[in-house]
C-alpha positions in Angstrom: 15.1 11.4 -20.5 15.6 13.9 -17.9 12.3 13.9 -15.5 11.0 17.6 -14.4 10.0 18.2 -10.8 7.2 20.3 -12.5 5.6 17.3 -14.4 6.4 14.8 -11.5 4.0 16.7 -8.9 1.4 17.3 -12.3 -2.0 19.0 -11.0 -3.7 17.5 -13.8 -6.8 15.4 -13.0 -8.2 12.8 -15.0 -10.4 14.0 -17.0 -9.1 17.8 -16.6 -11.3 19.3 -14.5 -13.7 22.3 -15.9 -14.8 23.9 -12.7 -13.0 27.0 -11.9 -11.0 27.1 -8.4 -13.3 28.5 -5.4 -10.4 30.5 -3.6 -6.6 31.0 -4.3 -6.1 29.8 -0.4 -5.8 26.1 -1.4 -3.6 24.6 -3.8 -5.1 21.3 -6.3 -2.8 19.0 -4.2 -4.4 20.3 -1.2 -7.4 19.5 -2.4 -6.4 16.5 -2.9 -5.7 16.0 0.9 -9.6 17.2 2.0 -10.5 14.3 -0.7 -8.7 12.1 1.0 -9.3 12.4 4.5 -13.0 12.8 4.4 -13.6 9.6 2.6 -14.9 6.3 3.7 -12.1 5.0 2.0 -9.5 6.1 3.9 -12.1 5.9 6.9 -11.9 2.1 6.7 -8.2 2.1 7.2 -8.8 2.6 11.3 -10.2 -0.9 10.9 -7.3 -2.9 8.7 -4.3 -4.8 9.6 -0.9 -3.6 10.2 0.3 -6.5 11.8 -1.5 -7.6 14.4 -5.0 -8.7 13.2 -8.2 -7.8 15.0 -6.8 -6.8 18.0 -8.1 -5.3 21.1 -5.5 -3.1 22.0 -5.6 0.7 21.4 -1.9 1.2 21.3 -1.2 -1.3 18.3 -0.8 0.4 15.0 -4.0 0.1 12.5 -3.5 0.9 8.8 -4.8 4.2 9.4 -2.0 5.0 12.3 0.9 3.6 10.2 -0.4 5.9 7.2 -0.6 8.5 9.3 3.5 7.6 10.2 4.4 7.5 6.9 3.3 10.6 6.0 4.8 12.4 8.5 8.6 10.4 7.7 8.1 11.1 3.9 7.4 14.5 4.6 10.2 14.8 6.5 12.5 13.1 3.7 11.0 15.3 1.3 11.9 18.8 2.8 15.6 17.8 3.2 15.8 16.5 -0.1 14.3 19.8 -1.4 16.9 21.8 0.7 19.7 19.8 -0.1 18.7 20.0 -3.8 18.3 23.7 -3.7 21.6 24.5 -1.7 23.8 22.5 -4.0 21.8 24.0 -7.3 21.4 20.7 -8.6 18.3 22.6 -10.5 18.2 25.6 -12.6 14.9 26.3 -11.3 13.7 26.3 -8.1 11.4 23.3 -7.0 8.1 24.1 -5.3 8.7 22.6 -2.3 5.2 22.8 -0.8 3.8 20.5 -3.7 6.5 18.2 -3.5 6.0 17.7 0.5 1.8 17.9 -0.2 2.0 15.4 -2.8 4.0 13.4 -0.5 1.6 13.5 2.3 -1.7 12.9 0.2 0.3 9.6 -1.3 1.4 8.2 2.0 -2.5 8.1 3.1 -3.6 6.2 0.3 -0.4 4.2 -0.1 -2.5 1.1 1.9 -5.9 1.9 0.6 -5.4 -0.9 -1.6 -4.9 -3.6 0.8 -7.8 -6.4 1.6 -8.6 -7.7 5.3 -6.3 -9.4 7.5 -3.2 -7.7 5.8 -0.7 -9.1 3.2 -1.5 -12.4 4.1 -5.5 -11.6 2.6 -3.4 -10.8 -0.8 -2.2 -14.4 -0.9 -5.5 -15.5 -0.1 -7.5 -14.1 -3.0 -4.5 -14.7 -5.2 -4.3 -18.3 -4.3 -8.5 -18.5 -4.6 -8.3 -17.3 -8.6 -5.9 -19.7 -9.0 -7.6 -22.8 -7.6 -10.6 -21.9 -9.0 -10.2 -19.8 -12.3 -9.5 -23.1 -14.3 -12.4 -24.9 -12.6 -15.7 -22.5 -12.5 -17.8 -22.8 -15.7 -19.8 -20.2 -17.1 -21.9 -21.3 -19.9 -20.1 -24.8 -20.2 -16.8 -23.0 -20.6 -14.3 -22.5 -17.7 -13.4 -19.0 -16.6 -9.7 -19.3 -17.7 -10.5 -19.7 -21.2 -13.3 -16.9 -21.5 -10.1 -14.1 -19.7 -7.3 -12.7 -22.1 -4.1 -13.3 -20.6 -3.3 -10.3 -18.9 -6.8 -10.7 -17.1 -6.1 -14.1 -15.8 -2.7 -12.8 -14.7 -4.4 -9.8 -12.9 -6.1 -12.2 -10.4 -3.5 -14.4 -10.5 -1.1 -11.9 -9.1 -3.9 -9.7 -7.3 -2.3 -6.5 -5.9 -3.0 -4.5 -3.0 -1.1 -1.4 -4.8 -2.9 -2.5 -8.5 -6.4 -2.3 -6.3 -5.0 1.1 -4.6 -5.4 2.8 -8.2 -8.7 1.1 -8.8 -10.2 2.2 -5.6 -9.0 6.1 -6.3 -9.6 6.1 -9.4 -13.2 4.5 -9.9 -14.9 2.7 -6.9 -14.8 5.9 -4.6 -17.3 8.0 -6.2 -16.4 11.4 -4.9 -18.5 13.1 -7.2 -19.4 11.0 -10.6 -17.5 8.1 -12.5 -13.7 9.4 -11.4 -13.2 8.5 -8.1 -11.4 10.9 -5.9 -10.4 12.7 -9.1 -6.9 13.1 -7.8 -3.8 14.9 -9.0 -1.6 13.3 -11.0 1.4 13.5 -9.0 -0.2 11.7 -6.2 -1.9 9.3 -8.5 1.8 8.7 -10.0 3.3 8.9 -6.7 1.4 5.6 -5.2 2.0 3.6 -8.8 5.3 1.4 -6.7 5.3 -0.5 -9.6 4.7 0.5 -13.0 4.1 -2.6 -14.6 0.5 -4.8 -16.0 0.8 -8.5 -15.2 2.0 -9.5 -18.3 5.3 -7.5 -18.0 5.7 -9.1 -14.1 5.1 -12.3 -14.9 8.1 -12.1 -18.2 10.3 -10.1 -15.7 10.0 -13.8 -13.6 11.4 -15.5 -16.3 14.9 -13.3 -16.1 17.6 -14.7 -13.4 16.6 -13.1 -10.4 20.1 -10.7 -10.1 18.8 -9.6 -13.6 15.0 -8.5 -12.4 13.9 -5.0 -12.1 12.8 -3.6 -8.7 10.0 -2.0 -10.5 8.5 -5.3 -12.3 8.3 -7.2 -8.8 4.5 -6.7 -8.4 2.2 -5.3 -10.6 0.8 -1.5 -10.4 -2.3 -1.7 -12.3 -5.3 -4.3 -13.7 -5.9 -4.4 -17.1 -9.3 -2.3 -16.5 -6.5 1.0 -15.4 -4.7 0.6 -18.1 -5.7 3.9 -19.8 -6.1 5.8 -16.6 -2.2 4.3 -16.0 -1.5 5.6 -19.6 -2.4 9.3 -18.7 -1.3 9.3 -15.4 2.4 8.6 -17.2 1.8 11.3 -19.6 0.8 13.7 -17.2 4.2 13.3 -15.4 6.9 12.3 -17.7 7.5 9.1 -16.3 6.5 6.6 -18.8 9.1 3.3 -18.2 10.1 4.6 -14.4 9.4 5.4 -11.1 8.2 8.5 -10.1 11.4 10.2 -8.2 8.7 10.6 -5.0 7.9 7.2 -4.8 11.6 6.3 -3.7 10.8 8.4 -0.6 7.1 7.3 -0.3 8.5 3.9 -0.4 11.3 4.5 2.1 9.3 6.0 4.6 6.8 3.2 4.0 9.7 0.9 5.3 10.9 3.0 7.5 7.7 3.4 9.4 7.1 -0.5 9.7 10.2 -1.3 10.7 10.5 0.1 13.6 6.6 0.7 14.9 6.2 -3.2 14.4 9.4 -3.8 16.1 7.9 -1.7 19.0 4.7 -2.8 19.2 6.1 -6.6 18.9 8.2 -5.1 22.6 5.0 -4.1 24.3 3.8 -7.6 23.6 6.5 -8.9 25.0 7.8 -11.0 21.6 11.4 -10.3 22.4 13.9 -8.8 24.5 16.4 -6.2 25.5 19.6 -8.4 24.7 17.9 -10.2 21.7 17.7 -6.5 20.1 21.4 -5.7 21.3 22.3 -8.9 19.3 20.9 -8.0 16.2 22.7 -4.2 16.4 26.1 -6.0 17.0 25.2 -8.4 14.2 24.5 -5.0 11.8 28.1 -4.3 13.2 26.5 -0.7 14.3 28.8 0.5 16.8 27.3 3.6 17.6 24.0 2.2 17.4 24.8 -0.4 20.4 26.4 3.0 22.0 23.2 4.8 22.0 21.2 1.8 23.6 23.8 1.5 26.3 23.6 4.9 27.2 20.1 5.3 26.5 19.6 2.1 29.2 21.8 3.4 31.7 20.1 6.8 31.6 16.8 5.2 32.2 17.9 3.2 35.4 19.0 6.5 36.9 15.5 7.9 36.5 13.5 8.4 40.0 10.8 5.9 40.3 7.6 6.5 42.3 5.9 3.8 44.1 3.0 2.3 42.1 5.0 3.0 38.6 5.6 0.0 36.9 9.3 1.4 35.5 10.7 -0.3 33.2 14.2 1.0 31.8 14.7 -1.6 29.6 11.2 -0.7 27.0 12.0 3.0 27.9 15.1 2.8 26.6 14.1 0.7 23.5 11.7 2.5 22.8 14.0 6.0 22.9 16.7 4.4 20.4 13.8 2.8 17.7 13.0 6.7 17.5 16.2 7.9 17.3 17.7 5.5 15.1 14.4 6.3 12.3 15.3 9.7 12.1 18.9 9.0 11.6 18.0 6.7 8.9 15.5 9.7 7.2 19.1 11.8 6.9 20.5 8.9 5.6 17.9 8.2 3.1 18.4 11.7 2.0 21.9 11.4 1.2 21.0 8.2 -0.9 18.5 9.9 -2.9 20.8 12.5 -3.2 23.8 10.4 -3.8 22.0 8.8 -7.2 20.3 11.9 -8.0 20.8 11.7 -11.7 20.1 8.7 -12.0 16.8 9.3 -10.4 16.0 12.0 -12.5 16.9 10.5 -15.5 14.7 6.9 -14.9 17.5 4.9 -14.7 17.4 4.2 -11.0 16.2 0.6 -9.6 17.0 0.3 -5.8 15.5 0.9 -2.9 17.1 4.0 -1.4 17.0 2.5 2.1 19.7 -0.5 0.6 21.7 2.6 -1.2 22.0 4.1 2.4 24.5 4.0 5.1 21.8 2.0 7.4 21.0 -0.6 5.0 22.8 -3.4 7.4 20.9 -2.4 10.3 18.0 -2.0 8.2 18.0 -5.5 7.0 19.0 -6.8 10.0 16.0 -5.2 11.9 13.5 -6.8 9.3 14.7 -10.2 9.6 14.7 -9.8 13.5 10.8 -7.9 13.0 10.1 -11.3 10.9 11.5 -14.1 13.0 10.2 -12.3 16.8 6.9 -10.5 15.5 5.4 -11.8 12.1 6.1 -15.0 12.6 4.5 -15.4 16.2 1.7 -17.7 16.6 -1.0 -15.3 17.5 -0.6 -14.1 14.2 -0.2 -17.3 12.4 -3.9 -18.3 14.1 -5.9 -15.0 12.7 -3.7 -15.0 9.5 -5.6 -18.7 8.9 -9.1 -17.7 10.1 -8.5 -14.6 7.5 -8.4 -17.1 5.0 -10.9 -19.3 5.6 -13.2 -16.0 5.6 -12.0 -14.5 2.0 -12.7 -18.4 0.7 -15.9 -18.5 1.8 -16.9 -14.5 0.7 -15.2 -15.5 -2.8 -16.6 -18.7 -2.9 -20.3 -16.5 -2.6 -20.1 -13.6 -3.9 -18.3 -14.6 -7.6 -21.2 -17.4 -7.8 -23.3 -14.7 -7.1 -21.7 -11.8 -9.6 -21.0 -14.7 -12.5 -25.0 -15.3 -12.6 -25.6 -11.1 -12.5 -26.4 -9.0 -16.2 -26.3 -12.5 -17.7 -27.6 -13.7 -21.3 -27.8 -16.7 -19.5 -28.8 -17.1 -16.3 -31.1 -15.7 -13.4 -30.1 -15.5 -10.1 -31.5 -17.7 -7.4 -33.0 -16.0 -4.4 -29.6 -16.5 -2.7 -27.7 -14.9 -5.0 -29.9 -12.2 -5.3 -29.5 -11.6 -1.7 -25.7 -11.3 -2.1 -25.9 -9.3 -4.9 -27.3 -6.9 -2.6 -24.9 -7.0 -0.1 -22.7 -5.1 -2.9 -22.2 -1.4 -2.7 -24.4 0.9 -5.1 -20.7 2.3 -6.5 -19.1 -1.2 -7.2 -22.2 -1.9 -8.8 -22.2 1.8 -10.8 -18.5 1.0 -12.2 -19.4 -2.5 -13.5 -22.2 -0.9 -15.4 -20.0 2.3 -17.1 -17.0 -0.7 -17.9 -18.8 -3.4 -19.6 -20.9 -1.1 -21.8 -20.7 -2.1 -25.6 -19.2 -5.5 -24.3 -20.5 -9.0 -24.7 -21.7 -11.5 -22.7 -18.4 -13.1 -22.4 -16.3 -10.5 -22.1 -18.3 -9.0 -19.0 -16.4 -12.4 -17.2 -13.3 -10.1 -16.1 -15.4 -7.1 -15.0 -17.9 -9.5 -12.8 -14.6 -10.7 -11.5 -13.9 -7.8 -10.4 -17.1 -6.7 -9.1 -16.6 -9.7 -6.3 -13.0 -9.2 -5.4 -13.6 -5.3 -5.4 -16.0 -5.9 -3.0 -14.3 -8.7 -0.8 -10.9 -6.6 -0.8 -13.1 -3.7 0.5 -14.1 -4.7 3.9 -12.7 -4.3 7.2 -11.2 -6.6 9.1 -13.7 -6.4 11.7 -16.6 -6.0 9.2 -15.3 -9.2 7.4 -15.3 -11.4 10.6 -18.8 -10.0 12.1 -20.5 -10.8 8.2 -19.0 -14.3 7.9 -20.8 -14.8 11.5 -23.4 -13.6 10.7 -23.7 -15.4 7.4 -22.8 -18.6 8.9 -25.3 -18.5 11.7 -22.6 -18.5 14.6 
């Protein structure tokens, strides 16, 4: 199997668009960009956690600003790769560079759109709630875990923002009808970081850790989106592997958050210049050490004005993080070209960054960020609070949705009020999904309905609604 660049960036929509193009001035993928940036789902990213939940500072990144930074890096890497492919004549036909770059742009803006409130810890909270409650809660005398198929049950036990992203943009965010944002297949495929379902993912975990595939680390779609997933893969020709652009998106994401989180962490006083230098030394990055020392020396020589709080260490660190990030961009490009045949044959199963010349320093910086930034007590406290909020919402909204559209139950007054809070788009999607299903077969969709609403909340809205409902 050899992947084809025209298929990789497929402009086919699902279902295929019947309307005629109104203008030749905008490509299909540029139309995708407009649909994304004008969507409420995209705007909500401005109030979703990147690292510091519910932070009041305007200088700290949100999911929105992070996604914009990822897009910038992904486009740059994409341009460098296309240029190299053409210079080295690695393809017989000329690549449509515009479509490659714009597909990366759109996918970057979407890659975190499925994340629930309170960052990745929110995903963990949702997973743990389902693991704890599905074997306990009963519907008409039968435990929920027994009413679900094995895959449906594992979808909830392995709840994942990546799979939720596909669900949002193909169904829940209704631009015009029931097809979500109705985006091109190339964009949809690029955000599918893990092209496996929950059954495949769990089966993969039975293998020795060294034998597990990267593409099966998490799930990329739920059973509810199986048909859409298969159509996307048919349109792009990437069955059984990642879209090559996904490797670029993954690398851009890693580079964006690694360096940005360290910048934000220094602003908050979470580490020192000397501690960062120790990390650089551990990685054996001699050039990195020289560059940081030179930037500090230069910053110390700058003229300091009265009343100006000049911090040469901060200036040196921020300049170093920026230049090192750009240096890593070129390293990622080189890794893509070095593994080009494997990638285009669908056999490459590693992270580009880990195959690059900068892998050691990136690994050390990630470990450092985990110790000094992600495990800070201020973050841990808010994550614990987030768990309490999400647990409460899942208790209440699942209780309400199980009594909705039921042959056995009628919602009580409290349950009706919770149901009234649900998005009309989500309710319409639910009814589309349960047509011709028996009462017990609807359980999977009812649980998804509750999870969709809770996961779709922003951090601020979740905290505000929790306080209101708790009378705080």
